[in-house]
C-alpha positions as CSV (number, residue, x, y, z in Angstrom):
1,M,0.0,0.0,0.0
2,M,1.4,3.3,-1.1
3,L,1.1,6.6,0.9
4,S,-2.2,8.3,0.1
5,A,-2.3,11.9,-1.4
6,E,-3.8,13.1,1.9
7,E,-0.9,11.5,3.9
8,I,1.7,12.9,1.5
9,R,0.1,16.4,1.8
10,K,0.1,16.3,5.6
11,I,3.7,14.9,5.6
12,D,4.9,17.5,3.2
13,H,3.4,20.2,5.5
14,E,5.5,18.8,8.4
15,I,8.7,18.6,6.3
16,A,8.3,22.3,5.5
17,L,8.4,23.1,9.2
18,V,11.9,21.6,9.9
19,P,15.3,22.2,8.5
20,M,16.0,18.5,7.5
21,R,13.5,16.1,5.8
22,K,14.4,13.3,8.2
23,A,13.6,15.5,11.2
24,A,9.8,15.1,10.3
25,C,9.9,11.3,10.4
26,I,8.1,11.1,13.8
27,E,5.3,13.3,12.4
28,A,5.2,11.2,9.3
29,L,4.7,8.1,11.4
30,K,2.0,9.8,13.4
31,I,0.2,10.9,10.2
32,V,0.1,7.4,8.7
33,Q,-0.8,5.8,11.9
34,H,-3.7,8.3,12.4
35,H,-5.1,7.1,8.9
36,R,-4.3,3.4,9.3
37,G,-4.4,2.8,13.0
38,W,-0.8,1.4,13.1
39,I,2.4,1.2,11.2
40,S,2.7,-2.0,9.2
41,D,6.0,-3.1,7.8
42,D,4.7,-2.0,4.3
43,S,3.8,1.3,5.7
44,L,7.1,1.8,7.4
45,Q,8.9,1.0,4.1
46,D,6.8,3.5,2.2
47,I,7.4,6.2,4.8
48,A,11.1,5.4,4.9
49,V,11.5,5.8,1.1
50,Y,9.5,9.0,1.2
51,M,11.5,10.5,3.9
52,G,14.9,9.4,2.4
53,M,15.7,7.0,5.2
54,S,16.4,3.3,5.4
55,T,13.7,1.1,6.7
56,E,15.9,0.1,9.6
57,E,16.7,3.8,10.6
58,L,12.9,4.6,10.6
59,D,12.1,1.4,12.5
60,S,14.6,2.4,15.3
61,V,12.6,5.7,15.6
62,A,9.2,4.0,15.5
63,T,10.1,1.3,18.2
64,F,11.6,4.0,20.4
65,Y,8.4,5.8,20.8
66,N,5.7,4.0,22.8
67,L,2.8,5.7,20.9
68,I,3.8,4.5,17.5
69,F,2.1,1.2,17.2
70,R,4.0,-1.5,15.2
71,K,1.2,-4.0,15.4
72,P,-2.6,-3.7,15.1
73,V,-4.4,-2.2,18.2
74,G,-7.9,-1.7,19.4
75,R,-10.2,1.2,18.6
76,N,-9.3,2.6,22.1
77,I,-6.0,2.7,23.6
78,I,-5.6,2.5,27.4
79,L,-2.3,3.8,28.6
80,L,-2.1,2.9,32.4
81,C,0.4,5.0,34.2
82,D,2.9,2.7,36.1
83,S,5.0,5.4,37.7
84,I,6.0,5.3,41.4
85,S,3.2,7.7,42.4
86,C,0.5,5.6,40.7
87,Y,2.1,2.4,42.0
88,V,2.0,3.7,45.6
89,M,-1.7,4.9,45.2
90,G,-3.1,1.5,43.9
91,Y,-1.9,0.9,40.4
92,E,-1.8,-2.9,41.0
93,K,-5.4,-3.1,42.0
94,I,-6.4,-1.0,38.9
95,Y,-4.4,-3.2,36.6
96,A,-5.6,-6.4,38.1
97,H,-9.2,-5.2,37.8
98,L,-8.6,-4.1,34.1
99,Q,-7.2,-7.6,33.4
100,T,-10.4,-9.2,34.8
101,L,-12.8,-6.8,33.0
102,L,-11.1,-6.9,29.6
103,H,-9.5,-10.4,29.8
104,I,-6.1,-9.0,28.5
105,K,-2.8,-8.1,29.9
106,F,-0.4,-5.3,28.8
107,G,0.4,-5.4,25.1
108,E,-2.8,-7.2,24.3
109,T,-6.2,-6.3,22.5
110,T,-9.6,-7.5,23.5
111,N,-11.2,-10.0,21.2
112,D,-13.7,-7.5,19.9
113,E,-10.8,-5.2,19.2
114,R,-12.4,-2.5,21.5
115,F,-9.4,-2.0,23.8
116,T,-5.6,-2.3,23.7
117,L,-3.9,-2.0,27.1
118,L,-0.4,-0.6,27.5
119,P,1.8,0.5,30.3
120,N,2.9,4.2,30.3
121,P,5.9,5.3,32.5
122,C,4.3,8.7,33.4
123,L,1.1,10.7,32.4
124,G,2.2,13.7,34.6
125,C,-0.7,13.4,37.0
126,C,1.1,12.4,40.1
127,D,-1.0,14.4,42.3
128,C,-4.1,12.5,41.0
129,A,-2.8,9.0,41.1
130,P,-3.6,6.4,39.9
131,T,-4.3,7.6,36.4
132,F,-4.8,6.3,32.9
133,M,-5.5,7.7,29.5
134,I,-8.1,6.3,27.0
135,N,-7.2,7.8,23.6
136,Q,-6.9,11.5,24.4
137,D,-8.9,11.5,27.7
138,T,-7.2,11.4,31.1
139,H,-8.9,9.8,34.0
140,R,-7.5,10.6,37.3
141,D,-8.0,9.4,40.9
142,L,-9.0,5.9,39.7
143,T,-10.8,3.4,41.8
144,I,-12.0,0.0,40.9
145,D,-15.6,1.3,41.3
146,K,-15.0,4.0,38.6
147,L,-13.6,1.6,36.0
148,D,-16.8,0.0,34.8
149,D,-18.5,3.3,34.1
150,I,-15.4,4.8,32.4
151,L,-15.0,1.8,30.1
152,K,-18.6,1.9,29.0
153,E,-18.0,5.4,27.6
154,Y,-15.8,3.8,24.8
155,K,-17.4,1.8,22.1
């Protein structure tokens, strides 16, 4: 699958904002992921060629960032903060309950492809721990009682 005209247009916009073409590679990855849901090997190769990079060079960038997905993910991405603050404030109970509710562990996607569960080293909400994000929504001061209602919001 080749890059679409819209993806190229958006990537070109990002390239115009930086002094070197390769400097826009993260934005290029994010643009393609936004349109396709994840970065397949074919997508990675297409982006690499367009950016003037080797596939290995771009893959090293893609695999460094935890929000570039190199395998298919669910419609909703849960990023559970596992920082020390969240850990102290009950992260383990939240993670255990999520595993029970969703029947998945970190790095897995529910059978209905509704959720993918991933650890995140810090969401910057230490004063409201434990915390997780679903897509762009941050949920703070989590308790087991809140999880069911929060998850119902995401289809």
